[in-house]
TORSESE-561133 format. One record per residue (C-alpha): chain; z negated, y, x negated. Coordinates in pm, whole numbers, plus 50000, padded with zeros to 5 digits. Layout:
 c    pz    py    px
 A     Z     Y     X
...
! end
This chain:
 c    pz    py    px
 A 15059 23578 31679
 A 15017 23215 31618
 A 14650 23249 31667
 A 14735 23334 32044
 A 15003 23076 32059
 A 14746 22824 31979
 A 14486 22946 32205
 A 14756 22953 32491
 A 14928 22626 32420
 A 14652 22445 32264
 A 14740 22195 31998
 A 15009 21952 31958
 A 15312 22136 31790
 A 15533 21928 31613
 A 15829 22141 31485
 A 15922 22505 31422
 A 16296 22654 31428
 A 16291 22991 31288
 A 16580 23278 31294
 A 16495 23530 31043
 A 16635 23875 30936
 A 16493 24185 30741
 A 16305 24302 31091
 A 16177 24019 31276
 A 16141 23664 31308
 A 16198 23475 31645
 A 16042 23108 31614
 A 16110 22808 31867
 A 15796 22605 31872
 A 15828 22268 31987
 A 15547 22023 32133
 A 15512 21642 32131
 A 15488 21656 32517
 A 15821 21846 32556
 A 15658 22190 32633
 A 15797 22491 32396
 A 15709 22833 32307
 A 15929 23111 32175
 A 15759 23377 31928
 A 15920 23687 31871
 A 15737 23886 31554
 A 15832 24217 31411
 A 15816 24232 31022
 A 15695 24575 31060
 A 15417 24485 31256
 A 15255 24620 31549
 A 15436 24396 31823
 A 15522 24075 31909
 A 15604 23876 32247
 A 15577 23502 32332
 A 15722 23287 32614
 A 15542 22978 32699
 A 15740 22697 32875
 A 15556 22447 33039
 A 15648 22161 33270
 A 15630 22380 33590
 A 15600 22714 33517
 A 15665 23007 33228
 A 15424 23239 33083
 A 15535 23565 32906
 A 15309 23795 32685
 A 15340 24077 32503
 A 15125 24303 32279
 A 15160 24615 32069
 A 14835 24509 31915
 A 14846 24156 31715
 A 14478 24073 31786
 A 14395 24212 32119
 A 14056 23998 32132
 A 13823 23853 31899
 A 13795 24108 31632
 A 13413 24143 31695
 A 13388 23799 31654
 A 13509 23813 31299
 A 13318 24098 31225
 A 13016 23897 31328
 A 13129 23611 31076
 A 13171 23820 30792
 A 12815 23961 30828
 A 12669 23618 30820
 A 12716 23503 31189
 A 12907 23132 31288
 A 13275 23107 31231
 A 13461 23210 31553
 A 13726 22951 31510
 A 13675 22594 31437
 A 13851 22482 31130
 A 14081 22226 31262
 A 14210 22502 31520
 A 14252 22731 31190
 A 14445 22432 30999
 A 14672 22377 31314
 A 14768 22740 31303
 A 14824 22778 30909
 A 15057 22449 30957
 A 15250 22615 31208
 A 15291 22920 31009
 A 15398 22733 30713
 A 15654 22565 30909
 A 15796 22903 31031
 A 15821 23028 30690
 A 15993 22704 30556
 A 16232 22697 30843
 A 16324 23090 30754
 A 16390 22959 30399
 A 16590 22636 30497
 A 16766 22758 30793
 A 16656 22439 30966
 A 16381 22300 31182
 A 16097 22213 31014
 A 15798 21973 31073
 A 15440 22111 31170
 A 15243 21908 30913
 A 14928 21744 31039
 A 14636 21634 30802
! end
């Protein structure tokens, strides 16, 4: 889901606040320019929802499948093709996931670390 968030909102996330229980995690992702997104994840897998808030509009995305696109590109990569995602984008996604997990553990807003 954070892969789709990064593809939709681009780079620039600075903080994540997570609300966690045994069934789901809801993350508020803040961006340096004032945008924010809310990501609703099911721990059981299989569904996600995301609301992206821009200055002039909001966008809602919901899916029953966490990776509705891109699977063919990953298959090509694992059989010798080029990487489907730039390393900087991958590290940005991992940093958001890390901040979301740290927020679940701490109960506070956590910074998205940058390299």
